[in-house]
N, C-alpha and C positions, 0 to 999 in steps of 0.2 A: 784413153786411146788404146786401140788394139795393137799389140806389138807385131803380130802376125802380118797385119796390114801394112805397117811401115816397112818390114823386112820386104814384103812383096813389092812395094813401091821402089824400094832401093834397088832391088834386082832389075825391075823394069827399067829404072833410069839408066843403069849401066848398059842396058841393051841399045841405048841411043849412041853410045860411044864405042861399043864392041860388037861385032857380028857374032852370029851363031849364039851358042850357050856358054861361050868362054867367059868366065868371071874372074877377073884379075884380082880378087878380093878373098881373104881368108875368113873363115867363120868368126874368128875373133874380131877382125876389122869390121865385119858385117855387124856383130854386136855393138861395137863402139858407135858405129855410124847411126845405128837404130836409136841408141841412147841419146845421141846428140839431136836427133830429129825431135824425139819426145820431149827433150829438154827445151828445144827451141819452140815447140808448140806450147809448152806450159808457161814460158816467159812472155810469148806473144801470140796469145790465143786467136787474135783477130788475122794473123797471117795465114795464108792458104797452106795447108799441109803439103800440097803438091810442090809449091815453092820452096818450103823448108827442106824437103827431100832433095829437090834440084840443087839448092845451095850447098847442102852438106856433102853430097856426092861430088859436085864441082870442086870444092875445097880439098876433098880427098885426092882427086885427080891431079890438081896442080900443086898439091902440097907434097 
């Protein structure tokens, strides 16, 4: 899985919750989220990547 794709998907997912290009996430947190998405994709390869990204971003926002 391409890490750049996951990072782009995470950024796009944040656009659902925040207007403009304001990203309430640091580069360090973005790195952690991308690792979580990639791990989730490895443990459950049948799960849609889009769902994994949304789940991880949602957990980050409510946590």
